[in-house]
C-alpha positions in Angstrom: 76.0 -90.0 -9.8 77.5 -90.9 -13.1 78.3 -94.5 -14.1 81.8 -94.2 -13.9 81.8 -92.9 -10.4 79.4 -95.6 -9.8 82.0 -98.3 -11.4 84.9 -96.8 -9.1 82.7 -96.9 -5.8 81.7 -100.5 -6.4 85.4 -101.2 -7.4 86.5 -99.6 -3.7 84.0 -101.7 -1.6 84.9 -104.9 -3.5 88.5 -104.2 -2.8 87.7 -103.6 1.2 85.4 -106.9 0.9 88.2 -108.5 -0.3 90.6 -107.1 2.4 88.0 -108.1 5.0 87.7 -111.9 3.5 91.7 -112.4 4.5 91.7 -110.6 7.7 88.3 -112.8 9.1 90.9 -116.1 8.4 93.6 -114.7 10.2 92.0 -113.4 13.0 89.8 -116.8 13.6 93.5 -118.9 12.8 95.2 -116.5 15.2 92.9 -117.5 17.7 92.6 -121.3 17.5 97.1 -120.9 17.4 96.8 -119.3 20.5 94.4 -121.7 22.0 95.0 -125.0 20.5 98.4 -125.3 21.2 97.7 -124.1 24.9 95.0 -127.7 25.0 91.7 -126.3 23.5 89.4 -129.4 24.4 88.1 -130.7 21.6 84.7 -132.0 21.1 83.6 -134.9 23.3 86.0 -133.9 25.5 84.7 -135.0 29.7 82.7 -131.7 30.6 84.8 -131.1 34.2 88.6 -131.4 32.0 86.7 -128.9 29.8 85.7 -126.6 32.0 89.4 -127.3 34.2 90.7 -125.6 30.7 88.8 -122.6 30.9 88.9 -122.1 34.0 92.7 -122.4 34.6 93.5 -120.2 30.6 90.9 -117.4 31.3 93.1 -114.9 30.7 94.2 -116.6 27.6 90.6 -117.4 26.3 90.2 -113.8 27.0 92.8 -112.5 24.9 92.5 -115.0 22.0 88.7 -114.4 22.1 88.5 -110.6 21.9 89.4 -110.0 18.0 86.5 -112.4 17.2 84.0 -109.7 17.0 86.2 -108.1 14.1 86.2 -111.3 12.7 82.5 -111.4 12.5 82.4 -107.6 11.2 84.6 -109.0 7.8 82.3 -111.5 7.3 79.2 -109.4 6.6 81.9 -107.3 4.5 83.5 -109.9 2.7 79.8 -111.2 1.7 78.2 -108.2 0.9 81.2 -107.7 -1.3 80.5 -110.9 -2.8 76.8 -110.0 -3.1 77.9 -106.6 -5.1 80.5 -108.5 -7.2 77.8 -111.2 -8.6 74.2 -109.7 -8.5 74.4 -108.5 -12.5 75.2 -112.2 -13.7 72.6 -113.3 -11.2 70.5 -111.4 -12.2 71.1 -111.8 -15.9 71.0 -115.6 -14.8 67.6 -115.1 -13.0 69.4 -117.2 -9.5 70.3 -115.7 -5.6 72.5 -118.3 -4.6 74.8 -115.6 -3.3 71.7 -114.8 -0.9 71.8 -118.7 0.5 75.9 -117.7 1.0 75.1 -114.7 3.0 72.4 -116.1 5.4 75.1 -118.6 5.7 77.5 -115.9 7.1 74.9 -114.2 8.9 74.0 -117.3 10.6 77.5 -119.0 11.5 78.1 -115.4 12.8 75.6 -115.8 15.4 76.2 -119.5 16.2 80.1 -118.5 17.1 78.4 -115.5 19.0 76.8 -117.9 21.4 80.1 -120.3 21.1 82.5 -118.1 22.2 80.0 -116.6 25.0 79.8 -120.0 26.4 83.4 -120.0 26.5 83.8 -116.6 28.7 80.8 -118.7 30.8 83.2 -121.8 31.5 85.7 -119.3 32.9 83.5 -117.6 35.1 81.3 -121.3 36.0 84.1 -124.2 34.8 81.4 -126.7 36.7 78.2 -126.1 34.4 79.0 -129.0 32.6 75.7 -128.7 30.3 77.1 -125.3 28.9 80.0 -127.6 27.5 77.3 -130.1 26.0 75.7 -127.2 24.5 79.0 -125.4 23.5 80.0 -128.9 21.4 76.2 -129.0 19.7 76.1 -125.6 18.6 80.0 -125.6 17.5 78.8 -129.1 15.3 75.7 -127.9 14.3 77.3 -124.7 12.6 78.8 -127.0 9.9 75.2 -126.7 8.9 75.5 -122.4 8.2 79.3 -123.0 7.0 78.0 -125.4 4.2 75.1 -123.1 3.2 77.9 -120.1 2.9 80.3 -122.5 0.7 77.7 -123.7 -1.4 75.6 -120.2 -2.0 79.0 -117.9 -2.6 80.5 -120.8 -4.6 78.1 -121.4 -7.4 77.1 -117.9 -7.2 81.0 -117.4 -7.8 81.4 -119.8 -10.6 78.4 -118.2 -11.9 80.0 -115.1 -12.3 83.3 -116.0 -13.3 84.7 -114.9 -10.1 86.2 -117.9 -8.6 87.8 -121.1 -10.7 86.8 -124.6 -10.9 89.7 -125.7 -8.4 88.2 -122.8 -6.2 84.8 -124.0 -6.5 86.2 -128.1 -5.9 87.2 -127.2 -2.3 84.2 -124.9 -1.5 82.0 -128.1 -2.4 84.1 -130.8 -0.8 84.4 -128.4 2.7 80.7 -127.7 2.3 79.9 -131.8 2.2 82.5 -132.3 5.1 80.6 -129.6 7.2 77.0 -131.0 6.5 78.1 -134.4 7.4 79.8 -133.3 11.1 76.3 -131.3 11.6 74.0 -134.1 10.7 76.6 -136.4 12.6 76.0 -134.2 16.0 75.0 -136.4 18.4 77.9 -138.5 17.7 80.4 -136.1 17.6 79.5 -134.7 20.8 78.9 -138.4 22.8 82.5 -138.9 23.2 86.3 -138.0 21.5 86.7 -140.3 18.3 87.6 -139.9 14.6 84.5 -138.6 13.6 85.3 -134.8 15.0 88.3 -134.7 12.5 85.8 -134.4 9.6 84.4 -131.0 10.9 87.8 -130.0 11.7 89.2 -130.6 8.3 86.0 -129.1 6.9 86.5 -126.0 9.5 90.6 -126.1 8.0 89.3 -126.3 4.0 86.9 -123.6 5.0 89.5 -121.1 5.7 91.1 -121.6 2.4 88.6 -121.1 0.5 87.7 -117.6 2.1 91.0 -116.5 2.0 91.2 -117.4 -1.5 87.9 -116.2 -2.5 89.0 -112.7 -0.4 92.0 -112.8 -3.5 89.8 -113.1 -5.8 87.9 -110.7 -5.0 91.3 -108.0 -4.6 91.9 -109.2 -8.6 88.5 -108.8 -10.0 88.4 -105.0 -8.3 92.2 -104.2 -9.8 90.5 -105.9 -12.9 87.3 -103.7 -13.1 90.0 -100.2 -12.4 91.8 -101.3 -15.5 88.6 -101.9 -17.6 
């Protein structure tokens, strides 16, 4: 295949990856916009009350969670697109931060697969309080993987000139909040309190960072195509 054809294929893949990043954000925000107004229990909620919610809203939870496999698929495509966009710069610099970030995406997919499975299980067995505690623990500890993705892909994006400084600041700030929430997991899941807002705020910044990164991939593909 000629160099021109290779570049054209890379541009198309980056465009697909950019769209995938935006779709990922839309899916996870959509699920929460359905469940949160319905009363989705927050970390630290009593296991009995949490089980009752999932039992009473089993159909709603199933409908809201149904598109999440698409989100996980899109996260992997997005990560691969970032790897493609930054690989030349990273090879020249001798770094591999994009691989760190991609590993974070894969691990958060794995963690959230279990979280969603627990939500389904609670709809069928609401009396199993230990499941809710495990849910909260995974949700908090997942911040470690989100922090990995944020730090790795942000550093790689900055090195390659893919993301601006303000975007990097959002990424690092979100990573710090997510990692803090993960470190405080035992406290966060013990009872409801303001510390739960640390992880929530970091998650909201994560969605902004993710969507903007998807747009950056689209812009980068357009610039490469014009060049």
